[in-house]
DRENGU-385685 format. One record per residue (C-alpha): x, y, z; residue number from 1; residue in three letters. Coordinates in pm, 1 decimal. Layout:
BEGIN
u/v/w/n/res
X/Y/Z/NUM/ALA
...
END
This chain:
BEGIN
u/v/w/n/res
14.6/-7.1/7.1/1/MET
124.9/350.3/-77.9/2/ALA
123.6/566.2/193.7/3/ASP
202.8/946.8/143.5/4/VAL
520.9/1015.5/364.9/5/LYS
535.7/1301.7/555.5/6/LYS
798.2/1552.6/703.0/7/GLU
902.7/1392.2/1026.1/8/LEU
846.2/1716.7/1308.4/9/ASN
1083.0/1690.2/1649.8/10/SER
805.5/1508.9/1827.3/11/ASN
805.6/1219.0/1586.5/12/VAL
1188.5/1240.2/1556.0/13/GLU
1233.1/1220.1/1912.1/14/LEU
1007.6/902.2/1922.2/15/VAL
1233.4/715.7/1651.5/16/LEU
1597.7/899.5/1807.4/17/GLY
1790.7/792.0/2095.3/18/ASP
1602.9/595.7/2358.6/19/TYR
1773.4/793.3/2650.0/20/LYS
1696.4/1108.0/2573.2/21/THR
1315.8/1027.2/2443.4/22/ALA
1241.7/836.0/2766.4/23/VAL
1360.6/1106.7/3001.8/24/LYS
1158.1/1379.1/2763.5/25/LYS
861.4/1177.1/2720.3/26/LEU
859.0/1076.2/3077.0/27/ALA
865.5/1465.0/3209.4/28/LEU
549.9/1579.2/3097.7/29/PRO
399.0/1214.3/3147.5/30/LEU
500.9/1244.3/3528.1/31/MET
302.0/1597.4/3556.0/32/MET
45.4/1435.2/3405.0/33/SER
9.5/1156.6/3631.1/34/MET
101.9/1364.2/3930.8/35/PHE
-171.2/1634.5/3861.2/36/LEU
-465.9/1304.5/3787.5/37/MET
-313.1/1190.7/4134.0/38/MET
-346.9/1519.1/4297.1/39/ALA
-704.1/1545.1/4181.8/40/TYR
-773.1/1193.4/4329.0/41/ASN
-615.1/1309.7/4611.7/42/LEU
-811.5/1622.6/4656.1/43/ALA
-1114.8/1411.8/4628.4/44/ASP
-1007.9/1210.7/4944.8/45/SER
-916.0/1490.5/5147.2/46/ILE
-1228.4/1666.6/5100.6/47/TRP
-1429.3/1400.8/5124.7/48/VAL
-1265.6/1282.6/5452.4/49/SER
-1407.3/1590.1/5616.5/50/GLY
-1749.4/1441.7/5597.1/51/LEU
-1640.0/1114.8/5807.3/52/GLY
-1474.9/786.0/5766.4/53/SER
-1820.3/646.8/5596.9/54/ASP
-1814.1/922.2/5325.2/55/ALA
-1457.9/833.1/5270.1/56/LEU
-1468.5/435.9/5293.4/57/ALA
-1736.2/540.0/5039.0/58/ALA
-1445.4/663.5/4801.4/59/ILE
-1250.0/377.4/4889.6/60/GLY
-1532.7/89.8/4760.3/61/PHE
-1570.0/334.0/4454.2/62/ILE
-1238.6/362.0/4377.1/63/THR
-1188.9/3.9/4200.9/64/PRO
-1476.0/59.2/4028.5/65/LEU
-1384.7/367.4/3852.5/66/PHE
-1050.3/241.5/3782.6/67/MET
-1228.4/23.6/3535.7/68/ILE
-1297.9/329.9/3357.8/69/ILE
-987.7/416.7/3385.2/70/ILE
-836.4/97.9/3251.6/71/GLY
-1105.2/95.7/2968.2/72/LEU
-979.3/436.5/2848.6/73/GLY
-602.8/317.5/2902.5/74/ASN
-631.6/-7.1/2771.8/75/GLY
-796.8/143.5/2447.5/76/ILE
-549.8/445.5/2461.0/77/GLY
-235.5/166.6/2476.3/78/ALA
-354.7/7.2/2155.1/79/GLY
-436.8/287.9/1975.0/80/THR
-108.4/431.1/2105.7/81/ASN
67.1/78.3/2043.2/82/SER
-14.8/60.9/1691.6/83/LEU
28.9/447.1/1590.9/84/ILE
384.1/414.5/1700.9/85/ALA
469.2/69.8/1494.1/86/ARG
288.7/251.0/1192.6/87/TYR
491.9/547.6/1261.5/88/ILE
786.1/338.4/1318.8/89/GLY
769.4/166.5/982.2/90/SER
600.8/506.4/782.6/91/LYS
262.0/394.6/702.8/92/CYS
114.6/751.8/792.0/93/TYR
-210.6/683.5/647.6/94/ASP
-283.2/383.2/871.1/95/GLN
-160.6/557.9/1175.1/96/ALA
-440.9/841.7/1089.3/97/ASN
-713.5/575.9/1058.7/98/ASN
-587.4/391.4/1368.8/99/THR
-656.0/669.4/1564.1/100/ALA
-976.5/710.9/1415.4/101/LEU
-1050.7/377.1/1536.0/102/HIS
-950.7/424.8/1867.4/103/GLY
-1217.1/722.1/1897.8/104/LEU
-1484.4/474.5/1756.4/105/PHE
-1459.0/219.6/1990.3/106/LEU
-1423.3/472.8/2265.6/107/THR
-1804.9/614.3/2230.9/108/VAL
-1923.2/249.3/2170.9/109/VAL
-1797.4/132.6/2513.7/110/ILE
-1881.7/466.1/2663.9/111/SER
-2230.7/385.4/2590.3/112/VAL
-2252.9/9.6/2666.9/113/VAL
-2073.1/73.2/3004.7/114/GLY
-2264.0/386.1/3133.9/115/ALA
-2571.6/127.2/3074.5/116/ILE
-2460.7/-189.1/3236.6/117/PHE
-2266.7/34.1/3549.5/118/MET
-2642.8/212.6/3611.3/119/TYR
-2821.6/-92.0/3630.7/120/ILE
-2549.9/-314.2/3836.7/121/ALA
-2413.2/-80.0/4068.7/122/LEU
-2592.1/-143.4/4381.6/123/PRO
-2568.4/-530.7/4351.1/124/SER
-2182.4/-449.2/4278.2/125/ILE
-2105.5/-258.6/4572.7/126/LEU
-2311.9/-497.3/4813.8/127/ILE
-2127.6/-787.5/4682.4/128/TRP
-1815.9/-576.3/4791.2/129/MET
-1903.2/-510.2/5148.5/130/GLY
-2052.6/-174.9/5123.4/131/ALA
-2361.0/-215.2/5229.0/132/ALA
-2294.1/-1.0/5538.0/133/HIS
-2212.5/279.9/5343.1/134/ASP
-2425.0/200.4/5034.8/135/LEU
-2630.0/545.0/5017.3/136/GLU
-2253.5/741.4/5005.5/137/PHE
-2133.0/522.2/4750.4/138/SER
-2453.6/519.9/4536.0/139/LEU
-2477.3/899.2/4564.6/140/GLU
-2116.2/903.7/4434.8/141/TYR
-2066.0/645.5/4221.5/142/GLY
-2398.8/693.1/4002.3/143/TYR
-2295.7/1024.6/3894.4/144/ILE
-1942.5/910.2/3783.1/145/ILE
-2077.4/590.8/3585.6/146/PHE
-2367.4/802.2/3392.4/147/THR
-2070.6/1015.8/3231.9/148/PHE
-1813.3/786.1/3170.7/149/MET
-1759.2/904.4/2826.5/150/ILE
-1528.8/1206.1/2948.8/151/VAL
-1305.8/977.8/3153.5/152/PHE
-1233.9/715.4/2820.8/153/LEU
-1200.8/1047.5/2566.6/154/PHE
-958.2/1196.9/2760.6/155/ASN
-729.6/909.8/2829.3/156/HIS
-747.3/786.4/2428.6/157/VAL
-680.9/1174.4/2283.6/158/CYS
-429.6/1224.6/2537.1/159/THR
-251.2/874.3/2417.2/160/ALA
-314.0/962.0/2075.5/161/ILE
-84.8/1271.4/2110.5/162/LEU
179.8/1049.9/2329.9/163/ARG
207.5/812.1/2012.6/164/SER
312.5/1092.0/1812.9/165/GLU
546.7/1236.3/2080.3/166/GLY
293.4/1525.8/2190.7/167/ASP
324.9/1473.6/2519.7/168/VAL
302.9/1816.6/2625.3/169/LYS
-21.6/1900.7/2514.2/170/ARG
-138.2/1580.9/2691.1/171/ALA
6.1/1730.8/3003.5/172/MET
-182.7/2069.5/2992.5/173/TYR
-510.4/1894.5/2905.6/174/ALA
-455.0/1675.3/3216.2/175/THR
-333.2/1989.0/3423.8/176/ALA
-661.9/2142.9/3293.0/177/THR
-877.9/1876.5/3452.3/178/THR
-662.3/1851.4/3775.6/179/ALA
-686.2/2206.9/3873.9/180/ILE
-1039.4/2249.8/3765.1/181/ILE
-1133.4/1995.2/4000.0/182/ASN
-934.3/2030.0/4287.0/183/ILE
-1083.4/2436.7/4285.8/184/ILE
-1461.3/2307.9/4200.9/185/LEU
-1415.6/1996.9/4515.8/186/ASP
-1474.4/2249.4/4817.0/187/PRO
-1718.3/2429.6/4628.2/188/ILE
-1955.5/2166.4/4559.6/189/MET
-1883.0/1974.7/4891.7/190/ILE
-1930.6/2261.9/5112.9/191/TYR
-2020.1/2577.4/4989.5/192/VAL
-2338.8/2447.8/4753.5/193/LEU
-2359.0/2178.1/5039.5/194/GLY
-2403.5/1897.0/4800.3/195/PHE
-2160.7/1677.1/5008.8/196/GLY
-2003.9/1382.4/4818.4/197/ILE
-2224.3/1425.2/4529.0/198/ARG
-2008.6/1744.5/4486.8/199/GLY
-1673.1/1542.2/4476.4/200/ALA
-1849.1/1385.0/4188.8/201/ALA
-1954.4/1673.7/4018.3/202/TYR
-1652.7/1807.3/4037.2/203/ALA
-1476.9/1539.2/3907.3/204/THR
-1702.2/1509.8/3587.9/205/VAL
-1750.1/1883.8/3531.6/206/ILE
-1316.9/1905.6/3519.9/207/SER
-1295.3/1643.2/3298.8/208/ALA
-1574.5/1759.3/3017.8/209/SER
-1328.6/2097.6/2991.7/210/LEU
-1035.1/1891.5/2930.1/211/SER
-1209.7/1692.2/2648.6/212/CYS
-1347.0/2054.3/2511.6/213/ILE
-949.3/2120.7/2514.9/214/ILE
-841.1/1795.0/2315.0/215/LEU
-1142.8/1788.1/2077.1/216/SER
-1055.5/2154.7/1966.7/217/TYR
-675.7/2000.7/1925.5/218/TRP
-744.3/1744.0/1761.6/219/ILE
-1078.6/1758.4/1544.1/220/LEU
-1102.7/2112.9/1472.7/221/TYR
-781.6/2285.1/1495.0/222/LYS
-593.0/1973.1/1328.8/223/LYS
-213.0/2093.2/1360.7/224/ASP
-110.2/1763.2/1512.3/225/THR
87.3/1548.9/1334.4/226/TYR
-159.3/1293.1/1241.8/227/LEU
-414.7/1393.5/1064.5/228/ASN
-794.6/1283.1/1277.0/229/VAL
-1051.8/1376.1/1007.1/230/THR
-1351.2/1175.9/913.1/231/LEU
-1282.9/1190.3/554.4/232/ARG
-919.5/940.2/654.5/233/ASN
-1200.2/699.4/858.2/234/PHE
-1197.5/373.6/652.1/235/LYS
-1329.4/83.4/867.4/236/TYR
-1078.6/-201.7/889.1/237/LYS
-1163.0/-486.9/1106.1/238/ARG
-792.9/-593.7/1076.3/239/SER
-732.9/-197.4/1289.0/240/ILE
-985.1/-299.7/1529.0/241/ILE
-865.5/-647.4/1595.6/242/LYS
-518.0/-513.0/1653.8/243/ARG
-625.0/-258.5/1918.5/244/ILE
-820.7/-499.6/2058.3/245/LEU
-519.7/-734.4/2084.2/246/ASN
-359.7/-469.9/2371.5/247/VAL
-672.4/-305.8/2495.5/248/THR
-901.9/-620.2/2586.1/249/ILE
-531.0/-746.2/2795.1/250/PRO
-486.0/-382.8/2908.4/251/ALA
-808.7/-325.6/3030.7/252/SER
-853.3/-662.4/3192.4/253/THR
-523.3/-571.0/3348.6/254/GLU
-706.6/-266.6/3541.3/255/ASN
-981.5/-469.8/3618.4/256/LEU
-752.7/-722.4/3814.9/257/ILE
-626.6/-374.6/3988.4/258/SER
-978.0/-320.2/4053.6/259/SER
-1035.7/-680.5/4180.9/260/ILE
-736.0/-663.9/4373.5/261/LEU
-847.6/-345.7/4571.7/262/MET
-1192.6/-476.4/4619.2/263/ILE
-1070.7/-789.3/4750.6/264/SER
-823.4/-637.5/4991.1/265/ILE
-1106.9/-371.6/5071.5/266/ASN
-1275.0/-713.7/5168.1/267/LEU
-1012.3/-862.0/5341.8/268/ILE
-922.7/-551.4/5561.0/269/LEU
-1378.6/-527.3/5649.1/270/THR
-1349.3/-921.2/5791.6/271/ILE
-1031.4/-843.3/5945.9/272/SER
-1027.5/-522.7/6088.3/273/ALA
-1332.1/-312.9/5994.7/274/GLY
-1476.1/-32.2/5760.1/275/THR
-1215.3/216.3/5944.3/276/THR
-941.6/-20.0/5780.2/277/ALA
-1063.0/12.5/5455.7/278/VAL
-1050.9/416.3/5496.5/279/ALA
-682.2/396.1/5614.0/280/THR
-581.5/180.0/5332.0/281/TYR
-769.6/408.0/5062.0/282/THR
-627.7/722.4/5200.8/283/ALA
-214.5/542.7/5212.3/284/THR
-276.0/428.8/4871.8/285/MET
-342.1/757.6/4764.4/286/ARG
-49.8/866.7/4906.7/287/LEU
164.1/562.0/4768.9/288/ILE
61.8/621.5/4419.7/289/GLN
200.5/956.0/4375.2/290/LEU
492.2/802.9/4472.9/291/GLY
489.1/543.2/4160.2/292/GLY
413.7/839.4/3911.6/293/ILE
760.5/883.7/3800.0/294/PRO
769.7/480.3/3726.5/295/LEU
401.5/524.8/3563.8/296/ILE
567.2/806.3/3323.9/297/GLY
879.9/607.8/3229.4/298/PHE
697.8/302.1/3185.7/299/SER
437.5/470.9/2974.9/300/THR
707.5/679.4/2762.4/301/ALA
906.3/326.6/2659.5/302/LEU
580.2/211.0/2532.1/303/LEU
578.7/477.5/2275.3/304/THR
935.7/399.2/2203.1/305/ILE
899.7/40.5/2183.1/306/ILE
620.6/63.4/1945.1/307/GLY
832.2/280.4/1720.3/308/ALA
1146.0/22.4/1748.2/309/ALA
941.8/-280.5/1661.0/310/TYR
816.0/-108.3/1322.5/311/GLY
1134.0/0.4/1272.2/312/ALA
1268.3/-360.2/1306.8/313/CYS
1525.8/-226.0/1556.0/314/ASN
1515.9/-499.4/1794.0/315/VAL
1820.7/-402.1/1955.5/316/GLN
1682.7/-77.3/2093.9/317/LYS
1430.6/-243.9/2233.3/318/ILE
1613.5/-446.7/2477.9/319/LYS
1842.2/-146.9/2549.9/320/ASP
1539.2/87.4/2586.5/321/ALA
1411.3/-172.4/2838.2/322/TYR
1705.1/-244.7/3065.1/323/ARG
1818.9/147.5/3084.0/324/TYR
1439.4/222.6/3198.7/325/THR
1457.2/-43.9/3478.5/326/ILE
1754.0/108.5/3596.8/327/LYS
1591.4/406.3/3625.9/328/LEU
1338.2/311.4/3778.5/329/GLY
1471.3/122.5/4048.6/330/LEU
1677.5/448.1/4126.9/331/ILE
1401.9/666.6/4108.3/332/THR
1189.7/449.1/4321.5/333/THR
1475.6/367.9/4590.2/334/THR
1475.6/783.5/4660.1/335/ILE
1090.9/800.0/4681.6/336/MET
1125.5/502.3/4934.4/337/VAL
1318.3/697.5/5125.8/338/VAL
1142.5/1029.9/5121.8/339/VAL
827.7/834.8/5264.6/340/PHE
1002.8/631.3/5533.1/341/LEU
1156.0/960.4/5655.5/342/ILE
837.5/1176.8/5632.8/343/PHE
497.0/949.1/5676.7/344/ALA
374.2/1147.8/5948.6/345/PRO
413.2/1439.9/5828.6/346/ASP
231.1/1322.0/5507.6/347/ILE
-56.4/1159.6/5689.6/348/SER
-120.5/1506.1/5848.4/349/MET
-329.2/1598.8/5559.9/350/ILE
-602.2/1365.3/5656.9/351/PHE
-590.2/1533.6/5999.1/352/ALA
-841.7/1700.7/5976.8/353/TYR
-1248.2/1692.3/6016.7/354/GLY
-1402.2/1373.3/6139.8/355/GLU
-1124.4/1175.7/5986.0/356/SER
-856.2/1343.7/6200.5/357/SER
-848.2/1020.3/6424.1/358/ASN
-702.3/800.9/6141.2/359/ILE
-364.3/979.2/6072.3/360/ALA
-161.7/776.9/6308.4/361/PRO
-306.1/441.9/6130.8/362/GLN
-202.5/614.9/5767.6/363/ILE
145.2/683.5/5892.2/364/ALA
198.8/330.0/6003.0/365/SER
44.7/212.1/5672.2/366/ALA
296.6/418.8/5467.7/367/ILE
585.2/289.9/5612.8/368/ARG
483.6/-83.3/5495.0/369/ILE
311.9/-20.2/5186.9/370/LEU
554.2/227.1/5039.9/371/VAL
783.0/-106.1/4912.3/372/PHE
510.3/-149.2/4657.8/373/LEU
663.0/103.6/4476.5/374/ILE
966.9/-153.3/4405.7/375/TYR
656.1/-365.1/4206.6/376/SER
536.5/-62.4/3994.0/377/VAL
896.5/-46.3/3883.4/378/ALA
970.5/-390.2/3796.2/379/LEU
615.7/-499.4/3685.2/380/GLY
457.9/-201.1/3553.8/381/ASN
762.8/-123.1/3295.0/382/ILE
814.0/-460.5/3221.9/383/SER
371.6/-474.1/3093.8/384/ALA
445.1/-188.2/2919.3/385/MET
730.1/-341.3/2687.7/386/LEU
495.8/-605.4/2602.0/387/TYR
224.3/-360.3/2538.2/388/GLN
443.2/-187.0/2272.1/389/GLY
534.9/-522.0/2110.0/390/LEU
131.8/-535.0/2066.7/391/GLY
159.2/-868.8/2251.8/392/ARG
-130.5/-784.6/2532.7/393/GLY
-189.4/-1123.3/2671.6/394/THR
198.0/-1145.0/2786.0/395/THR
111.2/-855.3/2985.3/396/SER
-215.9/-936.1/3100.3/397/LEU
-42.4/-1305.0/3229.8/398/THR
241.6/-1113.3/3399.2/399/LEU
-25.1/-917.9/3637.0/400/THR
-249.0/-1205.9/3660.5/401/ILE
40.8/-1380.0/3843.4/402/ILE
189.0/-1062.0/4065.1/403/ARG
-150.6/-952.4/4185.2/404/ALA
-408.2/-1221.7/4193.1/405/LEU
-189.8/-1484.7/4285.5/406/ILE
107.2/-1327.6/4444.2/407/CYS
-77.8/-1000.3/4621.3/408/GLU
-411.8/-1154.5/4694.1/409/ILE
-315.1/-1500.4/4829.1/410/ILE
-12.8/-1361.5/5075.4/411/LEU
-241.2/-1074.4/5197.6/412/ALA
-528.5/-1322.7/5298.7/413/TYR
-286.6/-1576.1/5417.6/414/LEU
-89.5/-1300.0/5668.7/415/PHE
-424.2/-1119.2/5751.3/416/ALA
-701.3/-1397.8/5794.0/417/ILE
-516.6/-1721.7/5830.4/418/VAL
-252.2/-1638.9/6051.2/419/MET
-455.0/-1357.1/6198.3/420/HIS
-212.4/-1037.6/6139.1/421/MET
-492.7/-875.0/6072.8/422/GLY
-434.7/-487.2/5894.9/423/GLU
-43.8/-556.7/5923.7/424/PHE
-81.4/-899.5/5741.8/425/GLY
-255.7/-752.0/5453.4/426/VAL
-12.3/-462.6/5420.3/427/TYR
285.4/-689.1/5465.8/428/LEU
115.8/-997.0/5220.4/429/GLY
60.0/-721.2/4968.7/430/LEU
426.7/-567.5/4935.7/431/VAL
577.2/-943.6/4965.8/432/ILE
374.2/-1064.5/4727.9/433/GLY
395.2/-742.6/4470.1/434/GLY
811.6/-723.6/4477.5/435/ILE
814.3/-1152.2/4390.3/436/ILE
548.6/-1028.7/4107.1/437/GLY
779.5/-792.6/3964.7/438/GLY
1099.5/-1009.0/3973.6/439/PHE
864.0/-1265.9/3818.8/440/ILE
797.8/-1018.2/3509.2/441/SER
1154.2/-906.6/3471.0/442/VAL
1297.2/-1238.2/3449.8/443/THR
975.9/-1336.6/3192.7/444/TRP
1106.3/-1004.8/2949.4/445/VAL
1483.1/-1087.9/2982.3/446/MET
1406.6/-1459.1/2823.3/447/VAL
1140.2/-1262.3/2580.7/448/SER
1388.8/-1031.1/2467.8/449/ILE
1670.0/-1301.1/2401.1/450/ARG
1417.7/-1489.8/2202.4/451/ARG
1304.9/-1182.8/2001.1/452/LEU
1664.8/-1132.6/1897.5/453/ILE
1708.7/-1489.9/1768.6/454/ARG
1431.1/-1543.8/1608.4/455/ASP
1338.7/-1217.9/1524.4/456/TYR
1042.9/-1143.8/1250.4/457/ARG
881.6/-828.2/1177.0/458/PRO
526.3/-734.8/1244.2/459/ASP
336.1/-920.1/977.5/460/PRO
38.0/-686.2/954.5/461/MET
293.8/-363.4/920.7/462/ILE
513.5/-583.1/647.1/463/VAL
147.2/-636.8/421.7/464/ASP
56.4/-236.6/454.2/465/GLU
449.5/-119.5/349.0/466/ILE
368.5/-377.4/46.5/467/LYS
END
């Protein structure tokens, strides 16, 4: 197929150039985006905690379900990003444009179906999760979030399209808009206007909607992106849908597994220590996730670099980029762990107000154990993103199942319930299981890379497109 060749701009040259420079330059805006996203999620917890531990626990029960939405957005985004990057690496620019449009098409379909399902099933799901005591709060927050799930999916897919062409700065600007507006609106909606926990949901939806407007202007109206995302370039191809879903389904399932992990941990905590432990865990994980932001930035940058390298048939770059990113991730993780260990009491004080002030000391204790989970992010998430960049989502999913469902949940249950270690046992099981799973992931990747170098074959779909 004859594709129209475009002049490479600086963003695309960065993706195709030196991997060390690309990881750093792509990761920094991604880190800022993640930090802002986590900041606004944390803002929800901080402001809602003023309503009491029941309201905070309700956020804890909704969070894993909300992560399913984010997981769908990340999954479609990862599948779209990976395939676009491979097409850019092989200089199939028309197909890169068409892939972006297919990603948006999937977003609309999944958003409509998902919103209807969650509206019907939410009460039953929450009761099954053990949220009967906090059902009213959970439903007030959850119905609003899930009704407007399209704004969250659209944001993730559009920013993934920008990242696939190396335009991480504007992806960051869109995320910044969401975060800043949400942080401003939270106290206004919750306390000034008196909407309570519903106010936190309204603030989240409104801020995400404003980001959608900005992204739509850049990509669909202004059209100054490297990719030409216009309807006249849309040519429906089942092969493209299939290739996106090859990454989307496993990647989304990985996020579903993360949600199952959170649901399971909440249930184990409820049984072994009560709903106050759920509130403590919810607040602590919001803080710990801040420490994992640099790792997610590195791994997301790696996905684009690996995809472009694979499309360009540069196998050695795949190996070198992965090793470099792992080293960078472990160094950064160690710094973050030391900071959290030293300042745990000070960090926990952000929750020391209102009706939740009594759990601040428990949060500080939890931080000093759960902070070591960041190492599992460094090892596991970076490894998973390598496989997503290669278009091998099933392998990424397999590693997540081993780490989360086999290692983390089983050990948390064993220590907390079987060995009667309660809350501490849950945290200990999570950390040990996560690190074991991380080492399994790295070992698996190194074996795969050796096989890839030995038996390398170009991506057959891309070969067909070039012909």
